[in-house]
N, C-alpha and C positions, 0 to 999 in steps of 0.2 A: 536449558530444561525443555524448550520447545522441541529440539531435536530428539528427545527422550519421550516425548508425549506425556510430560508431566506440568501440564498446564496449570492445574490448580495449586501446585505448589510455587509455581512461578509468581501466580496472581498474589498469594500468601506473603512470598518474600518481598515483592514490590510493595505489597500495601504495608508491611513493617517498614520497609525504608522509608515510604510516604510519611508514616507516623512521626518518624524521627527528622525527616527533611521535607516539610510540607511545601516548600517553596522551589522546589526542583521540578520544573515542567516537564523535563523528559521521562521523568519516571511515571508521569500521568500518562504520558503519551505510550509507553510500553505497556503500563498496564493495559490501557485502552485497546492495544493492539490483541492483548490475549482475549480481552472480552470479546472483540470483533469477530476474531476468529472461531469463538466458542459459539458465535451467533447471538450474544448477549449485548445486542445494539443498544438498548437502554442505557447499560452501564458503561459502554463504550462512549456513548455520546457524552456521557457527565464527565467521564475523564478527559475526552478531548475538549470540553468546553473549558475545564480548569486548566488544562495546559495553555490554552488560548489565552485565559485571563493572566497567567503567569507570563507568556510570551507571545506578544501578538505579532510576531514574524514566524511561528510556528505553521507555517504553509501546509506541511505534511497532516497538521491536526486538524486544520480547515479542511482540508480534502477528505480525510478520513472521518470526520464529523459529517461531511455532507454526504458521503457514500452510505454511511449508517443511517443517516436520515432519508436517504432515497430508497435504501432496504426495508425501511419501516414506513414507506409510503407518505413521508412527510416532504413531498416534491417542493414546495416553496422554500422551505428552509435548506434543502439540498441545494437548489439551485442558487440561493445567496452565497452559500460557502463556496460552491463552484465558481461563481463570477468573482467574488473575492480573490480566490488563486489565481483566476486567469488574468486578472487586473494586476496583480501584485507580485506573483512568482514567474517573473517572466525566464523562460529558458529552462524551465525545470522539468522532471518526469512528473512533479504534481501537477503543472499546468498541462501537460499531455493528458493525463487522467480526467482533470476537469474537462477538458475539451471533447473527450469520449463522453463523459457521463453526463454533458451538456447538450448533446449530439451534435457535435461541431467536427465530424470526421475528418473534413480536409484540413483543418488547422492542426488536429491531433497527428495526421499522418505527415504534414511537412515538419513539424516540431521533432517528432520520434525519429524520422529520419536523419535530421540534423544531429540530433543529440546521439544516435547511435554510431554515426561517423566520428565523433569526437571522443567517444568512450573507449576505454581498455576492459578487458575481460573481468579484470580485478577491481573495478570500479563499483561502489554500492548501487550505482543507477544502472548498472547492466541488468540486474534481475528486474527491477521495476520497467525498464524499458521492454524488456523480453514481455512481461506481463501485459504491457499496454499494447504491444503486437497481437498477443493473444486476444484480449477485449476488442481490438479493431477486426479481428477475423483473420489477420494475415498469418495464419498457421504455419506457414513454411518459414517465414522470417522468426517467428516465436520458437520453433524447434531449432533452428541454426543456431540461434543465440543460445537457446538452453543446452545445446550441444557443446557448444563452445565453452560454456560456462563449466559443465559437470567433466570435462575433459581437462579444464585448466587445473581442476583439483581447488579452486577459489570458493566452492559451494559445495555443502554435503548435508544440507538440511532437508532431508528426503521426507520427512513426515510433513513439513511445511508445503514442499512440492505437491504430494499428493491432496494437501487440504487447502491450498490457497484458491479461493474462489476466483481470482483472477486468470487463472489457468484453466477454468472448467472446460473452456474450449478445445483444449488440447489433451485432456484426459481420455483416455481410451488405450486402444490396442497400440498404437504408434509410441504413445507417451510411455507406456509400460515396458517397450524394449529399451 
């Protein structure tokens, strides 16, 4: 539904699923992602918090809750979540993101470079790693990875590409091509 720009419908369907399956952490993470991309950070924070209560190893939820805190100027809460991810999600794209948003660019670069060497274009982490390069300002690397991803046919959610705040640095004339 995200590809079709039907976010509200997706939120409603996930909410119905949660009503029947309230212990499914992943459903809260999914709905939180939709709220986040809508800019509804308060709801996103609540759903990420619930996901964390249900699964304390959901490092993506910690990272994204921290990101939402940062965007709502709750910097101490954001930093606490980022530090948790840095300490516990070793060798993951979540850790790269946390390094970036904790203003630790050298650590972020080292880990992103290591991850990108080990990834294949069909890996779910490929997209997140290219987002990390965009956030770090390495636009050539981000564009290169994006081009490989699109040419592979492994990704076609163009709505998300245009609206993903992680890619804001590469939006523009070069991106539109």
